[in-house]
N, C-alpha and C positions, 0 to 999 in steps of 0.2 A: 351754288347749285351743284348737285352731284353729277358726275359724268358717267352715266350708265351707257351700256352698249345700245346702239340704235334698235336692235331687235328686241331688247328688253323694254325699252321705252314704248315701242309700237305695240307690243303685246299688252302692256299695262293700259295704254290708251284704249285698245280694243276691248280688253276684258272688264275694265272697271265700269260700274254703273254710272259713275261720274268721274271722268279722268282728272288727274291732278293738274292744276294750272302749270306747275313747274315742268311737268313732262311735255306739255304742249309748247311751252315757251322754248324748251331746249330743242325740240324738233323743228320749231320755226327758225332757229338759229343755224341749222345745218346748212353747210355750203360745199362740203367735200363731195366729189362725184359718187363715191361709194355710199355715203349717207343718203344722198338724194335718190340714188337708184333703189336703195332698200325701202325708202319711204314711198316712192311712186309705185314700185312693184307691189308692196303690201296693200296700198290703196286699190290698185287695179285688181288684186285678188279678191278683196272684199266686194268690190263692185261686181265682179263676175259671178261670185257666189250668191249675192243677194239680189242683183238686178238682171243678171244674164248679159249676153253680148249684144242685145238690141239697143239701138240708139233711137229714142223716141222723139219725133219732131212735133213741135207745138207752133202753129202758125199765128203770128202776131198781126193784129190790125190796130194801128194807132189812130183812134177815131177823133181825137181832139188834142190840141196842144195848148189850150188855155190852162192857166194855173194861177191860183191865188197865193201860192207859197213863195218864200224867199230863200230857198235852199242855196247855200253859199257856193255850190259847184255846178248846179243844173241850169242848162240853157233855157229851160221852160219857165224859169222864175219870173214872177210878175213884173220885175223891174227891167227886164230885157225889152226895151222899146224897139229894137232893131228886128225882132222876130215877127214874121208874118203869121198871124194866128188863123186857125181854121177849125171848123167842126164838120165832120163828114155827115152827109145826109143818110137817112135810113137805108135808102135804096143802094147807096154806095157801099155801106157796110155789108148788106146782104149779098151784093155781088161779090165782094171780096171773100166773104165766108164761103160762097159757092165755089169760088175759084180754088181755095185751099182744099175744100172737100173733094173737088175733081182731081186734085193732085195726090189724093190718097191720105191726106192728113186728117186726123180725127179729133184734134183738140184745137180750138180757137182761143186765143188770148185777146180779150178786148181791153185795150190799154189807153189811158189818157193821163193828162196832167190832172191836178186836183181842180177841176173846172168849176168855177162858181156858177156857171150857167147850165151845168149838167142837170137834166130833168130826170128824176128818179123814175117817173112813169115811162119816159121815152126809152130809157135803158131796159126797163122791165119788159116793155113791148118788144124791143129788139131781141132780147133773150128768148122770148116766146116764139118769135118769128124764126130765129135760127134753129131752135129746137124742133119746130114743126116742119121745116123744109129740109134739114140736113141732120144726119146722125152724128152730131158733134158734141163732145164735152166742151163746156164753156168755163174758162178761167177769167176772172175779172181782176184788173189791176188799175184801180181808179182812186186809190188813196184812202184817207180817213173820211168817213161818212157817219152820219147818225146811225145808231144801231138798228133802227127800224128800216133804214134803207137796205142794209145787209140782208135783213130777213125778207124784205120785199123781193129782192133779186134772187134770193135762194128759193123762195116760193115760186118764182117765175121760171126756174129751171137751171140757174147757175150752179155749177158743181164745185168750183175751186176759187180761191182768192189768194192773190199774192200781195203781201204788204211787207216790204223789206224794212227791217229795223235800222239798217245802214251801219249803226254801231251800237253795241250794248253798253258803252261807256256813257253814263248820263251827262257828264260835263262836256265831253266831246260832242255828243248829240246836240246839246244846247248851243255850242259854238257853231256847228254846221247848219243848224235849222232855226234861225231867228223867228221868234214868235210861236214856235211849236213846243209841244209838251211831250217829254219822254213817257210820262205816265199815261197820257192820252193814247200814244202809240201802242203801248202794252194793253191798254183797255180795249182798243179796237181788235187786236189779235185775239184777245180772250172772247170778245163778242162774236167774232167770226167762227171760232171753234164752237161756241155755244149754239150758233145758228146752223151748224151741221155742214159747214164747208170743209173740204180738204184745204188745209191752210199752208201757205208758203211764206217764208221770210227770206232774209239774206243780209249780206253786208257789203261794204266797200273797203277794199284793201289798199292802203297807202294814203289815207286821209292825213292831212297835215296835223302833227301832234299825236298821231296814233302810235302806240308802242306794241311790242310783242306781247306784253301782258294783256293789253286791250284786245288784241286779236285772239289770244287764248281764251279770254272771257267770252268773246263772240261764239267760239266753237262750243264752249260749255252752255251758252244760252241756247244754241241750236239743239244740243243734246237734251237739255232739261225740258224744252218745249216740244220735243218729239215732232218737229214739223214734217209735213208730207213732202214739201219741196223747199229747196234752199238755193237761192241765187247768189253767187259769189263772183264779184267782178272787180277790176282794178279802178282806182281813182283816176278820172280824167276830167279836169275842170274846163268848163266852157269859157270862152274868151270874154263873154259878157256877164261875168260873175265876180264876186269879191275875191275869189281864189284864182282868178286868171293868172296864168304864168307859173303856177306851182308845179313841181315835178309830177309826172304821171306815176301811178302805182307801178311797181315792178312786176313783170310777168312771173318771175320765179317765186316771189313771195306769194302772189295770188295762187299759183299752182300748189304751193305748200299748204296754204290754208284750205284749198279745195280738197287736197289729199287727206289732210287730218280730219276735215269734216266728214269725208266718206268713212274713214276708219271709226270715228266716234259715233256717227249716226247709223252706219251700216246700210240701211235701205231707203233713205230719203232720195227723192229724185233730185239730181244735181245737174244743172245745165252747164255746158261750155258756153259761156255768155258771149253775146255780141261784143261787149266791151273787151273781152279777152282777145277777140279777133281784130281789135281796133287800136293796137299799140305800135303801129308801124309795120309789124309783122303779125300774121294770124297765128295765135297760140291756141285756137280752139281744139285742134287735133291733139296738142299736148295735154289739154284739159281732159279730153276723152281717154287719154292713156294713163291718167292718174286719178280716176274716180268718177268723172262725169258720165252721164248716160242720157242726156237730153240736148237737142239743138233747137234753136228758136228762129226759123226762117221768117222773113218779113213779107207780109202780104198787104201792107199799106200801099194804096195806089201811088204811083210815082209823083203826081203833082203835090202830094202831101208829105211824102216820105222824107224829103230833104228838110221839111219844116219841123219835123219832130226831132230837133237837134238838142238832145239832152247833153251831148258832149261833141266836140269837133271831130272830124275825120271818122265818122261812124261807118262801120262796115256795111257794105251792100245797100247803099242808098241810090245807086244809079242803075243797078241790074234790073232787067224786066221782071215783073211780078211772076213768081213761080220758078225763076231760074235757079233758086236755091236747091231744088230737088236734085238736080244733076250734081251740084257741088257736094251735097250731103252724101249721096250714094258713093261718089268718088272718095270722100274723106273716110267713110266707113270701110270701104274696100281696102284702102291702104293700110288699115290697122286690123284687118281680119275681123271686122264687125259687120253688122247689117242694120239697115234702117227698119225699125219696128213700127209699122203703120197701124198701131192699135191706139186706143184712147189713153193708155198709160195711167190708169188710176193708181192711187196710193198703194204702196207695198207694205204699209205699216201693220196690216193685219195678217201678213203671211209669215208663218214661223219657219225660219230657215236656220239650220245650224252650220256654222262655218268652222272649218279646220284649216288653220294656217301655221 
């Protein structure tokens, strides 16, 4: 692999319609302070030019932790018999949506496991109720569903859908997701786009067996698919999974993937994920300084929040609902940014020219 100067590599990643995997791999290997500073500053410049200084909050309501999948790292997997399962009632979801709306947030993320008991009509009605009572954009994150369900929810008023690929490496995907199909996942992403959603995906950094080449391919996958939103977080295995005890993903590597995704995709919405804040230290502010422009405050009611344990030591499971607003404002102020209380629709249709 040629050893180009960092600025030359970054300019190529930024300029090319599809970056060279070798350039991405080389950037992912950087560990010298001056290399990392150049990478993170470049990504922050791209973020500022394409997304501005606003940090968009999206309030999460985790309305069910039932799941019929067996993902090798997730605490919601169906084989976890120690987890108390729940499904929120419609009135509880509406109350939570009203609470986040009263806090000034204008996007609600309705999230669940891949719940075999989830009623397509119940969720469609919930979407209609939220839309009729509050001026909120609605993001769904409920996994793989029949294509007609996606269309039903879109017709009911849902705006966006988040379905993370987790890894674009087919063999690694198979290892991490027993009984699931990589091709089915891709088909669902295609169906969501065809149904008119703003579509989000994302990956996990630090999966056992994952290489720098694999991570570079993930970034290319994001670029090729022109996603509106991309969630990038570190690997943290739950103790009731096959991968329990495996080392957590490294914060620095996660930040490098985040920065390179910003440079390659330019104007996708990139959150500083809750997982990035759950590595013993809170690295979300570092994420915001190297490309991220979204935060995801949790509005799941406290009796349920601890039970949505996709990984251990999850950030913000004990704080009162709505307490995140103060934390977000403080975090933004410390880095000379501000909380942007708008709906934060896709930026993919805005033509902005960047000079770096």
